[in-house]
N, C-alpha and C positions, 0 to 999 in steps of 0.2 A: 592546578586548575584543569578540569576535564576538557577535552577537546569539544568543540562546538559541533552540534548535530550536522550542520551544513559542511563541516570539514571532511565528511565521509563520502566515499564513492561506493557504488553498488556493483558487485559482480555476482554472477550466479549461473546455474545450469539447468534452470526450469524445474528443480526439485528442492533446492536449498539455495541460500545466498550468504555472502560475506560482505562485511563493511570494512573498507580500507581507508585509513586516514591519510592526510597530506604528508605525514612523516614516514609513510610506509609501514604503518602498524596496522595488522588485522586485529580488530578488537571484538569482532562478533562473528561467529560461525556455528551453526547447528548442523550436526550430522547424524543420520544421512538425509533428514527431511527438514523442511522449514520449522516444524514443530517438535523436533528432537531436542534433547539436551544440548547446550552449548559446550563446545570444547574451548572456545575463546569467549570469555564473558567479561573481559576487561571494560567493556563499554558501560556495564552496570556496576562495576566495582573498581578494582585496582588492577595492577599488573599481576598481582598474586592470583587473580581469577582467571588467568590465561590470555595470551596475546602471541603475536608473531610479527616481530619488526624486521624489516629488510631495507637497508639503506646505507648511506656513507657512514663509516666508523666515526664515533665522537667520543669525547672524554666522558668517563663514567658519571661525573657530577654535572654534565651539561645536558640540555634539552636536546633531543634528536632533531636534526635539521629537517625542515619542511622542504618539499619538492618546490623548485622555481617554477615549473610548469607541469600541468597534467591535463589529460584529455582522453576521451575514448577514441580508439582507432576508428575513424569514419563512423559509419552508422552500425556500431556494434556495442558489445558489452565488454570489450577488451580495453582495459585501463592501461595507459602509458604515463608514467611519472618520470620527470627528469630533474636531477639536482646538479647544480653548478658549484663545484668546490674549488678551493685553491689549487688542488692538484688535477683538476679536470672535470668533465661532464660524464654523468652516467645515467642510464635509463633503466627502469624496472617496468616490465610488462606483467600485469596480473590478469588472470582469467580463470574461468572454470568451464571446461569443455562440456557441451551438452552430452548428457550421460550415456555411456554405452559400457556398462559394467560398474566398476567402483567409482564413487564420486571422488573428484580430484580438484585441488586447488594448485595451480601452477603459477610460479613466479620465475621470470627469466631476466637475469641481470646482463646488460650489455654496455660495454664500454663505448663512449662516444668520442672523448679526447682525453688525453693525458693517461695517467695510471692512478686510479681512485681506490684507496683502501675501503673495503666494505665489510659489513657484519650482518649476519642473520642470527637473531635470538628468538628461539621457539620454546615457549612454555605452554604446554598443553595441560589443561585442567578439566577433567571430565565433570559431568553432572553439574553444569553451570558453576564452574569454579570450585566445587567442593571436594572433588577427588583427585589425588595425585596418582597418575597412572604409573605402572611399572614400565620404565623405558630400558630397553636393552637392544643388543644387536642380534640379528638373525640372518645368517647367510649373507653377511656384508650390508644388510639393510638395518635402519633404525626403526624400531617399532615400539609404540606406546599402547599398553593394554590395561584396561580396567573393566571388569565384569564382562558384559556382552560386546564391548566395543574395542576395536584396535584401530589405530591410525599409523600408517607406514610413511616414513620421511625418507625421500630419496634425493641425492644430490651428488655430483662429482667432487664437490668441495669437501675438504677435510673437516670433520666435525669433532666436538668434544663436549663433555657435560660439565657443568658447574652450577651449583646452587639450584639444583632441580630444573635446570634449563639447558637446552641443546643449542650450542653455538657454532658458528662457522665464521672465521676470519679469513679474508682473501683479498686479493687486489685484481682489479679488472682492467685490461688494457684496451685500446681502440679496436673495435670489431670483435672482441672476445665475448662469448656468450656462455653464462653459467646458469643452469636451471635448478630450481628447488620445487619439489612436489610433495604435498601430503595427500594420501588416499585413505579413505575409510573402508573398513571391511569388518563383518562380524568376527568376533575374536575366535570362535570355533572353526572358522573356515581356513582354507589354504591362503597363503599371501596373495594379494591381488597382483596382476602382472606388472612387470616394470614399466613405468611410464615412458612415453614418447613425446616429450614436450614440444618439439618443433613441428611434428606431425599433427599433434593436437591443436597447436596455434592456427595452422593453416585450416584445418577442418572447422575450428570455431569461427574464424573470420568468414569462411565460405557460407557457413550456416546463416550468420546474421545477414550477410550480403543478400542471400537468396530470399530470406524472410522479408526484408525491407522492401524488396522489389514488388511485393504484393500490395504495397500501400497505394491507395487510390487518390489520396490528397496531395495536391501539388500547388497549394496556395501560398500566400506570403509568410505564413507562419510554419512552414514545413519543418524547419529544424526543430522547433519546440514540439510540434506534434509527433514527429518521428522519435525524438528522445522519450516522450511520454509513452508512445506505443511500445517501445523496446522495454521500458520499465514495467508496463503491464505484462508484457509477454514474460519478463523475468519473474514476475509474481505468480505466474501460472504453474501449477504442479502438473507436469506433463503426463504422468502415468494416468491421471484421472480427469483432467480438465478443470479441477477446482482452482480457485484463485484466491490467494491470501490478501488480506486487507493491507498488510505490510509484513516485512520479514523480521520485525523486532518485537520485543515486549518491553513494556514499562519505560519507554522513553516519555518524560513527563509533559503533560499539557501545561503545567505550571511548575516552573523550576523550584525544587525544594518542597513541592506539595505531594498530595496523595493521589492526584488524577493520573495514575499510572496503570495501563491496561495491556493485555496480551492481544496482539492483533494477528497472530500467526494462524488464523483460521479463515474459513470462507463464510463471510456474511452474505446471505442471499441478496441483500440490498446492493452492497458494493459490487458483488460479482454481476448482478443483473445490469447495472449501469456501465460496468466494464464491457460487458457483452455488447451493449448498445453502441459503445464507441468503436469497438472493434468491427462490428458489422458495417458501420457507416464509413469505415476507412478500408474496407475490402478483405477482412480477415474472417471468412466464414467458417474455416476449419476450426478455429478456436471457439467460435460461437457454437458450432455443432457439438464439440467436446464438452463445453459447459452445459449445454442442454441434457446431454446424456448423463453427466455428473449429477444434475438436478434430479432427473428422473430416478436414479439409483438412490440418491440420498433421501428423498422424500418418500420413495417406494409407494406402498399402497396406503399410507397413513397421513394424508393431507390435513386431517383434523388436528394433528399434533405437530404441525409444521413448526420447525424452530427457526429462529432468526439467523442462526449460524451453525455450521457443522465443521467437523475436522476435514482435512483436505481430501481424504478418501471417503467422506461421508459419515465419519464417527459422530455419535450423538452425545456422548458423555465427555464434557470438557471441564470437568471440576476445577474450581479456582483454589489455588494455594499460594501462600506467600513464602519466599525464599529469604529467611531472616539472615543468612549469612552474607548476603549481598547488600552493601550500603545504598545502592541505587545510583543512577546518573545524577551527578552533582548533588548527592545526599537526598535524592527524591525517593522516599520510601513510602510504601513497601514495594518491592519488586514482586510482580505477580506472574504466575503462569496458569494456564487454563483461563476460562472466562465465565463468571457466574451469571452473565446476562444471557447465556444461551437458551434459557428456558423462560425468558420473558415473553409476554404477549406484546407483539408490535404489529398492529393490523395493517400498517403501511407496507409491510413485506409483500403482502398478497398483491397489492398494486404494482410493486416494482417487478415481481416475478411475472405477472401477467403481462405488463408492458414489454418485457424482454421477450417473452414468447410471441407476442403480437408482432414486434418488430422483426423477429426472425422469420415469421410468416410472410410479412410484407416485402422483405428484401430477398425472398426466394429460397430460404433455407429449406432443405428437403422436408416434406410433411412427415411428422411423426404422430401416429394416431394416439399413442399414449399420452403425448404432450397435450394434445387437445382434450383428452379425457381428464388429465390433471387439472387443466384450467377450469373445466366445468365443476370438478369437485371442490376447488378452491372457492368458487363463487357460491356454491351450496353452503359451504361453511360460513362464509361472510354473511349470507342471507340471514343466518341465525345469530351472528355475533357482532355485526358492525356497530351496533348501538352500545357495546361495552366500552368501558374505559380501558386504557392500555398504558404501556410504558413509553411509547413514541419512539421516533426515529433516533432520539439521542440516548436511549437507554437510561433513563433516569432512575435513580435508586431511591426515590421518594415514592409517595403514593400514586397509583394510577389516576389518570385523568382522561377526559374526552379531548384528546389532542386534535386540533383542526387538521393538521397535515395527515394524520392517520386516516381521518374521514374522507379527506380528499383522495387519497390513494385507494381507499376502498371503492370510492366512485370510479376511479381509473380502472380498477380490476373489472368491475361490472361493465363499464363502457367498452373496454377492449374485448370482453367476452361477447357482448351483444354484436360487435363488428365481426367476430369470428363466425357466429351463427348466421348473420346476414350474408357473409361470403359463400355460404353453403358448405363449409368445412367442419361444421359441428351442429349438433341438434340440441336444443334446449328450450325452456319455457320463455320465449322471446318477449312476449307482451308482459309477463310477470316481471321479468328482469328489467324491462324498460321502466316499469313502475317503480321498481327498487331503486334504479339509477336516479329517477326524479325525486324520490323520498330522501336519498342521501344528500343530494344537491340542495334540496330545500332546507334540511336540517342544519347543514353547514352554514348556509346563508342566513338563517334565523338566529342560530345560537353561537356561532363562531365569529360574527361580525360586529364590531363596535360602530354603531351609527354616528355617535357624537364625534368620534376621532376619525371616522371614515377609514377604518383598517380592520382586517381580520386579526384575530389574537391567537395567542399560543394554544389555548384550550377554552372550552366553553365556560363563559362567565368570568374568565381571567382578564386582568389588564395588561399582562406581559405580552411582549412581541416575541417572534420566533422567526429566524431566517428561513426555515423551512417553507414559510409561506410564500417565498419567492417562486416556489415551483407551481403555484396555482395557475399562471398563465402558461407555463411550459408544458404542463400536462393537459391543457385544453379544458380545464374546469370552467374557466372564464376567459373571454377574449382579452387581449392586451390592452384595448382601449376602454375596457370597463372602468368606471370611475373608482369602483372598490379595489381593483387591481392597482391602479395608479396611486390611490391613497395609501395602500399597504406598502408599496415600494418606497414612497416618500417618507412614511412613518418609520420604516426600517432604516432608512438613510439617516433620519434625524436621531433615533433612539438607540440603535445598535451599531453605529458606525464609530470606528476609532478615529483618533486625531489625523491619521494619514489615509483615511477613507476606506479602510478595510472593514469587514463585517463580522461582528460576533454572532455566535449561534442564538443566544438568549441572554438575559441579565444574569449575573452571578453576584454573590453577596460577600466576597472577601472571606473574612474569618468566620462569618456566620453560615449556617446552612441554607443554601439556595433552593430554587425550584427543582433542581436535580437531585436534591438530597445530599449534596456534598459540600464541605467548606472549600474556600479558596477560589481563586479566579482562573481564567485561562486566556489564551491569546485569541486573535482573530482567526476564525475558522476558514481556511482557504477555499474549500468548496463553496461555502456561502458567498465569498467575495466573487467567485466566477459567476455564481448564479446571479448576483446583482448586475454584473456586466451583461449577461444575457438578457435580463429583464429590461434594462435600459435600452439595449438595442431593439427589444420588441416593441417598446412604447415610443420609438422614434428618436431617442436621445443617443443616437449612434456614435457621435463624437465623444461624448462622455463615457460611453461603453468602452470604446477603443482605448481611451486614456487609462481607464481603471484596469483593463486587460493587461496593457503594456506595463503598468506598475506591478501587476501581479507577476508578470514574467520576470521582472527585475528582481523578484524575491528569490528566484531559483539559485541554487548554488552554481559555482562555475561549470558544473557538469550537467546542468539542466534539471536537477532534482529538487523535489519538494517534500517536506514533512507534512504533518496534518495541519499545523497552525503556525501563525507568525505572532510573536510576542512584541507588541508595539512599544513597550516600555524598554525592553532589553535589546530591541532591534535585531532579533535572531529567530531562527526556526525552532519550534518546539513540537513535541508529539512524535509518535512513531514514524519511522523513516526507512525508505521513501514510502509515501502513502498513495495507494491507488485512488482513494477518494478525493485527492488533490489533482492527480494527473488526469483523471477522466473528465471532469468538467473543464480543464484546460483544453482538452481536444474538442469538446462540445462547443465551447465559446469560440475557439479558432474557426470551426466550421461555420458557426452562425455569422460571425463577422465577415468571413470571407464571402459567404453567400450574399450578404447585404452590401458588400463593397466598402465596409466601414473599416478600413486600415490605412495606415500612413506609408508613405514611400512608394 
């Protein structure tokens, strides 16, 4: 049986990331970037597709023992796992130092008590598990080469090869430390420098300590907020400022189903809301870097704004299926690339404009081109806001007039009007005020069901959609408006699971649903956080706090969240860890703290 998604820990260097399981197995790592081919793809297949296990030795026919304890070292991304064995206790420290040269994954074994037999089993498979590299020795070092890639393996332990796997069997005594490092390098270049594991560990711990000190949030949920902020930082591609939605592809939203997507790209929506959370917790440098990434990615072509880009601003993200990988728990197909990149999603204009507006309001240094871009986006919306689109959830069915998309078009115009009124931009103020009123009137007339007292997913539809929870949060209507309260209560009735979490919209099981796909999915965690926000906004603060703390309890033991929660299987599903889950966690914590709605 596959390991559960929540059994994994995240480590990373702000350019790529690895997932480490409780039994000491690295099952996912792409090098050198988040969106590169994986050298360990066991997460989406079997051990034949690549893994690196490091832990207490065990019988060949037995399951690897799981760590008795694991945690991050303080407020960092340094993972410490401890095993208690009949012969003693051992600790493994896993981390990826912030990159200064070759990307590295370092694992340090430390004896705590007794003398513990250990084993490292390293099976590298390039190109998502498809290519067996040429593994050989070079000047005393082990190197695996395939095409343009090489991975160098360094350790003081004695190694040997067997069954296309590199092993090291050794015993660790109290106080003894043995390090293992893999380093990536283009295969045509000279070998990377020999690693310095202990020095790198100190530098990595110092990096995270200094970064966390900038956090301005000191409320009752600080532990959860800090862990979420560290996760968001880990999902940021340092060279460009782009932010990936998640470091994985094809972890299913429906176990055994087809809702499997590649999230290793920068969605403008996800990145914009991430920027919002970073700004409100003191991280202006990340916000500035993202704004610069945005300006480069969009360039002079806002009329062809994409909903997502590559982490360096690439536009072509062609979708393909890897048919040699069976998928996580047989959830196929495994996809790389994302065909939704060229969808029309009008709400993105609102999210980007809201992010730029927040940066302006929080004192981010003025950028004239950012203001110019904002004006260009509104000029595009002026001509296109009445068109149907694919909406926030990237439906693969027909385009519709999604209510959330129209609301966010209103947000884009509203925030731009505020920019002009502040004196920091020039534009047709009165014309755009009229446009703002037209959009508002259109939504209230065509997207609202008077009989049920609720807004609906799209014009003329009966379905609900959890994105409607953003109506009061975006200021489209005040929280005490009866239509807002009616919408919140309708979503609670019709989109709530038995344990109180919120679905995005109705799905149809084996039949094709409103999103053009068969199958169901779990409760969408972002939507559940939005519900907690709305409950607080309409004065039901105790209910909001209880829901928020139920959501916090869904995090794994390291404070990490995937995209969704499956209420039937009682487990996390979807790509992991997910920025779109950790951002609203931060936002709700800030709102509840400001309202005093917290226990203890």
